[in-house]
C-alpha positions in Angstrom: -26.6 9.2 20.4 -23.9 10.0 17.9 -24.3 8.7 14.3 -22.4 5.5 13.3 -19.2 6.4 11.7 -18.5 5.2 8.2 -15.5 3.9 6.3 -14.9 2.9 2.7 -11.9 0.7 1.8 -10.6 -0.2 -1.6 -8.9 -3.5 -2.5 -10.7 -5.8 -0.1 -10.4 -9.2 -1.6 -10.5 -12.0 1.0 -7.1 -12.7 2.5 -5.5 -9.3 1.9 -4.8 -6.2 4.0 -8.0 -4.5 2.9 -10.1 -7.4 4.1 -8.3 -7.3 7.5 -8.9 -3.6 7.8 -12.6 -4.1 6.9 -13.0 -6.7 9.7 -11.2 -4.5 12.3 -13.3 -1.4 11.5 -16.4 -3.6 11.6 -15.5 -5.0 15.0 -15.1 -1.5 16.3 -18.7 -0.6 15.3 -18.1 1.4 12.2 -20.3 0.9 9.1 -17.9 -0.5 6.6 -18.1 -0.4 2.8 -15.6 -2.9 1.5 -14.9 -2.7 -2.2 -13.1 -4.7 -4.9 -13.5 -5.1 -8.6 -15.9 -8.0 -8.0 -18.0 -8.8 -4.9 -17.2 -12.5 -5.6 -13.8 -11.9 -4.1 -15.3 -10.6 -0.8 -17.6 -13.4 0.2 -15.9 -13.8 3.5 -16.6 -10.2 4.4 -20.2 -10.4 3.3 -20.7 -13.4 5.5 -19.7 -11.2 8.5 -22.4 -8.7 7.6 -20.0 -6.2 6.0 -21.5 -4.3 3.1 -19.6 -5.0 -0.1 -19.6 -3.0 -3.3 -18.1 -3.6 -6.7 -15.6 -0.8 -7.4 -12.9 -0.7 -10.1 -10.6 2.2 -9.0 -9.2 2.5 -12.5 -12.7 3.5 -13.8 -14.0 7.0 -12.9 -17.5 5.8 -13.9 -17.2 2.9 -11.4 -15.9 5.3 -8.7 -18.7 7.7 -9.2 -21.3 4.9 -9.1 -19.9 3.6 -5.8 -19.9 7.2 -4.5 -23.6 7.6 -5.3 -24.4 4.4 -3.6 -22.5 5.3 -0.5 -23.9 8.8 -0.5 -27.5 7.5 -0.6 -26.8 5.0 2.2 -25.1 7.5 4.5 -27.0 10.7 3.9 -24.2 12.2 1.9 -21.2 11.7 4.1 -18.1 9.5 4.7 -15.8 9.6 7.7 -12.8 7.6 6.6 -11.5 6.7 3.1 -8.8 4.0 3.0 -7.0 3.8 -0.3 -5.6 0.3 -0.2 -5.9 -1.1 -3.7 -2.6 -1.7 -5.4 -0.2 -4.2 -6.9 3.4 -5.2 -7.0 5.6 -5.4 -10.1 9.2 -6.7 -9.7 11.8 -6.2 -12.4 15.2 -4.4 -12.8 14.9 -1.1 -14.5 16.5 -2.4 -17.7 14.2 -5.4 -17.8 11.0 -3.6 -17.1 8.0 -3.6 -19.4 7.0 0.0 -19.7 3.3 -0.8 -20.2 3.5 -2.7 -16.9 5.2 0.3 -15.3 2.5 2.7 -16.5 -0.2 0.2 -15.3 1.5 0.1 -11.9 1.4 3.9 -11.5 -2.3 4.0 -12.7 -3.3 1.7 -9.8 -0.8 2.6 -7.1 -1.0 6.4 -7.6 -3.5 7.8 -10.0 -6.4 5.7 -8.8 -5.8 7.1 -5.3 -6.0 10.6 -6.6 -9.3 9.8 -8.4 -10.8 8.4 -5.3 -10.0 11.5 -3.3 -11.4 13.8 -6.0 -14.7 11.9 -6.2 -15.2 11.3 -2.5 -13.9 14.7 -1.2 -17.4 16.3 -0.7 -18.6 13.3 1.3 -15.5 13.5 3.4 -16.1 17.2 4.0 -19.5 16.3 5.4 -18.0 13.6 7.6 -17.1 13.6 11.3 -13.4 14.3 11.9 -12.8 12.9 8.4 -9.6 11.0 7.5 -8.0 9.7 4.4 -5.6 6.8 4.8 -3.2 6.0 2.0 -1.5 2.6 2.2 2.1 3.3 1.5 5.2 1.1 1.9 8.7 1.0 3.3 9.6 0.5 -0.4 8.7 4.1 -0.9 11.6 5.1 1.4 14.3 2.5 0.4 16.1 1.4 -2.7 15.0 -2.2 -2.7 16.8 -3.7 -5.7 14.9 -5.2 -8.6 11.5 -3.5 -7.9 12.3 0.1 -8.9 8.8 0.7 -10.4 7.0 -0.4 -7.2 9.4 1.6 -5.1 8.9 4.7 -7.2 5.1 4.3 -7.2 5.0 4.2 -3.4 7.4 7.2 -3.1 5.0 9.1 -5.4 2.1 8.1 -3.2 4.0 9.3 -0.1 4.7 12.7 -1.8 1.1 13.0 -2.9 -0.1 12.3 0.6 2.2 14.9 2.1 0.8 17.6 -0.3 -2.8 16.5 0.2 -2.4 16.8 3.9 -1.4 20.4 3.6 -4.2 21.2 1.1 -7.0 19.5 3.2 -5.9 20.8 6.6 -8.1 23.9 6.3 -11.1 21.6 5.9 -10.3 19.6 9.0 -9.6 16.4 6.9 -6.6 14.4 8.2 -4.3 12.4 5.9 -2.5 9.4 7.2 0.3 7.7 5.2 1.1 4.2 6.2 4.7 3.0 5.9 3.8 -0.7 5.6 6.6 -3.1 6.1 6.2 -6.9 5.9 2.6 -8.1 6.2 1.3 -11.5 5.2 -0.9 -10.9 2.1 -1.6 -12.1 -1.4 0.7 -9.6 -3.0 4.0 -11.5 -3.1 4.5 -14.3 -5.7 7.6 -15.9 -7.0 9.2 -13.7 -9.7 10.8 -15.1 -12.9 13.5 -13.0 -14.4 13.9 -12.8 -18.2 16.3 -15.5 -19.4 18.6 -12.8 -20.9 18.5 -10.6 -17.8 21.8 -9.4 -16.5 20.4 -10.3 -13.1 19.3 -13.8 -13.8 21.8 -15.3 -11.4 20.0 -13.4 -8.6 16.6 -14.9 -9.2 16.8 -17.7 -6.7 18.2 -15.5 -3.9 15.6 -12.8 -4.6 12.7 -15.2 -4.3 14.3 -16.9 -1.3 14.6 -13.6 0.5 10.9 -12.8 -0.2 10.0 -16.3 1.2 12.0 -15.5 4.4 10.3 -12.1 4.7 6.9 -13.7 4.4 7.7 -16.2 7.2 8.4 -13.4 9.7 5.7 -11.0 8.4 3.0 -9.9 10.8 -0.5 -11.1 10.1 -3.0 -8.8 8.4 -5.1 -8.9 11.6 -2.3 -7.6 13.8 -1.4 -4.9 11.2 -5.1 -3.9 11.0 -5.5 -3.6 14.8 -2.7 -1.1 15.1 -3.6 1.0 12.0 -7.3 1.2 12.8 -6.7 2.2 16.4 -4.4 5.0 15.1 -6.8 6.3 12.5 -9.7 6.4 14.9 -7.9 8.9 17.2 -9.0 12.5 17.2 -5.6 13.5 16.0 -4.2 10.5 14.0 -0.5 10.3 13.3 0.9 11.8 10.0 2.7 8.5 9.4 1.8 5.1 10.7 4.6 2.5 10.7 3.4 -1.0 10.6 4.4 -4.6 9.8 7.4 -6.6 10.9 10.7 -4.7 11.5 8.8 -1.4 11.0 10.6 0.0 14.1 14.0 -0.9 12.7 13.2 0.7 9.3 12.0 3.9 11.0 15.3 4.0 13.0 17.4 3.5 9.8 15.7 6.1 7.7 15.3 8.7 10.5 18.8 8.8 11.9 21.2 7.7 9.2 22.2 9.0 5.7 20.4 7.3 2.8 23.4 5.2 1.9 23.1 3.3 5.1 19.6 1.7 4.7 20.5 1.2 1.0 23.5 -0.8 1.9 21.7 -2.8 4.6 18.9 -3.7 2.2 21.3 -4.5 -0.7 23.1 -6.9 1.7 19.8 -8.5 2.6 19.0 -9.3 -1.0 22.6 -10.4 -1.9 23.1 -7.5 -4.2 26.4 -6.3 -2.8 27.9 -9.8 -3.3 26.5 -9.8 -6.8 28.0 -6.4 -7.5 31.4 -7.5 -6.3 31.3 -10.6 -8.5 30.3 -8.6 -11.5 33.1 -6.1 -11.0 35.6 -9.0 -10.5 34.5 -10.7 -13.8 34.6 -7.4 -15.7 38.1 -6.7 -14.3 39.3 -10.1 -15.6 37.8 -9.5 -19.0 39.5 -6.1 -19.3 42.8 -7.2 -18.0 
């Protein structure tokens, strides 16, 4: 009888994408190690019999401690690593707090790199091992007023592409998810600085996010698709998930970059804003 396959997932607080993934892998018979900074945020998963571990992905010591626990429990192997922990930061470039931007990259990019470095030998001992990096459609599109988040996801996509090449000789697959709209805890109303040049866009920006959340797929639906793909013998290089994922794939695959940029700018009311600003500047300079 084959050994039970194992998966470790970061960022598994109840109600988020990580928790949905943990439940789906668990339902398919895998031994799941769900992690978050505090086990208190994963009580719902623990109630289902899923093993929960405290893991702060920003601390190498915490990562190493979790690795040793997992290694002891599994006999030194791990089959799937899902790097899901991350956060959203929304602000125009000129309004951005650079300490927040650095913090964003620490969590959305560098923490993923640290997880791979520390768990690589367990993955090499795994069965048809796979690393899943939770990317975003924001890494492919110029969504206005969240440049830092867009850039962090673009960096994660690039890291994943290179990692895929480097680990191919060791039979470790790397899947990048292009996650579109999924209901989760990540989106909250954004307040623009009172002196922001984009202050008049605040209501429309938050209203657009509220509309997106209404049509977003559930975490459970997203998890079913992604888990099924990652359990294949030859999983896809990129997994497109979330609402309107197909439309996004079509736009970025068959049109020049200015087309999806214009479409998304229109969705957020940015093209109207630009026209109004140009009109006001023209009057001022007349």
